[in-house]
N, C-alpha and C positions, 0 to 999 in steps of 0.2 A: 505494501499498499504504501501511495507517497505520501512526503512529510507535507503537514499542513502547507507547510508554509512555502511552496511548489503547489500545493495542492488547491490553495484559494485563488492562484493568480490571474487563472481563465476567465472569474468571474468578473476582474476589473480588467481586464482586457477586453474583453466581450460588453463590458459597460461602456468602455473606451470606444471602440467598435460602432455601437449603434449610436455615440453621441455625435462621431465623426458622420457618420453615414446622415441622419438628421439633420447636421451641417450642410451638406450637400441635395439634400432633397431642395429643389426649382419650387419656387412660390411664383405664383401667378403677378403679374406686374401689371396691376392698375395704374390708371390715368394721374386720377389726382393724389395718391398715394402709393410709394412703393413699400410692400408690404414686409420685404428685407428689415426693415428697423423692426420694426416686433415681433422680428425670430427670438423666440430664448438664446442665449448663450446656451449650447445643451451641453459642451466639451468642459466649458466652466463649472456648470452643475456639477457635472459630473467627477473632475477633482475635487471641487471641494468637500461632495459629500465621502468621497474615498479617505484625503487628505482629514476628515473631521472622526472618521468611522474608524479607519486603521491607520493612523500615523507614522506607524512603526513602518509601514509597508510604503506607503504612500507619500512623498514628502516633496522638498524644493527639487531635487536632481531629476527626479520621477516628472516632476510639473516643465521643468527645462527639455528633456528629453518627447515629454508632450508636446512641448511648443512646438518643437524643431519638425513634428511629425503633422503638425495642425499647420504650420506653414507650405507644406508639402503639398497635402493634400487639398488646402483650401488658395494656396495660386499667392499667396500675400508674400513678400520681401524675407528672405531665411532673415529668421529671430525680429519678427514682425511681434509675433505673439509673447516671445521671450520672457520679456519685463514683466510683461499682466499675468503670466500664468504662474512666475515666481511669487512674484509679490501675494498671489493669492493665494498661494500655498503656503508661503511664510504665513501668513495674517490668520492660516486654517491650523495650521499645526501650532501656534502661537498660542491661541486660546481653545485651543478645542476641548478642552475639561469644561471652560465655563460655558460655548457655545451648546455642547450636549445637554445643559441643564434646562437652558431655557423652551418652552412652548415651539413647536413648527412656526406659528405665526412670528413669532417673536425673529426666529435664525431667518425668514424671509426679509425680514426692512433691517437686519444686519449683512443680510446676500444684496440686498438692495444698492445698501450705501457702499459694499465691497466692489461691485460690478460697475457703481458711478466712476469709483477710483479708475478703474482697469479703462474705462470706458473715456476718461481723462486722462490720462497715461498715453492710449491709443489715439486718441482725436493731436495728442499733442506731438507723438510720433510721426504723423500723416503729413502733419502741417509744418514741423520745423523740419525733419528728415527726410520726408519725401516729396516736398515743396506741394502737395496735392490741396486743394479745397477739398475739405468734410462738409459733413452734413449734422446741424447739431442735432437733430432726431436718431443718431444714433443713441443717445442719451434714454429712447424710450425701450431699449433692450435689455438693460436691467432693470426697469419692472416689470414688461413680461416675465423673464427670470425668478424676479423674486413672484409672480403669481401662482409661474408653474413649480415654485421648489416646494414643496408639502407634496404634491404627483410625486416629483424623482425623490424625495426623502424618502418615501412610503415606499415605493417600487422596488429600489435600492435594496433597502432595508430588510426587505420580504427577500428579496435575493441573497443579499448577504446571509440573513439567515439559516434561509434553508441548504445553501450551498456553502459556506465556509464552515 
């Protein structure tokens, strides 16, 4: 029988793979408003969950490796998601004991704040480093991510308890 440390890694990998697939699913482009700004940040949500649930397995090095894979999959410049995922993982790992004790709705508020910081970092990177104009509508993504957090949390907790 496989060692528990190795045995549980497949569920983490599978959930991250599903999150990357959800990021790649195309959304219809409507004329007055682009729906991509309402897409939750699936990869960040899964990263936050696993960092809170298993901080000994998923942390800052995992977040950096995940950011490089995300850059390849999404097509952003190499290293674009690096700082934001590392900041998310460091925040989650540094306060996982306190965040675990909160209700799900309180966790959603904290996640919205953390993802707002990440959106600010990405906005700054797009304007300063890439010389691209960016839209402030990208700050809607943390709100939709916070709204979807309870379902992501409950689903991944079910998977963790069942398969780990």
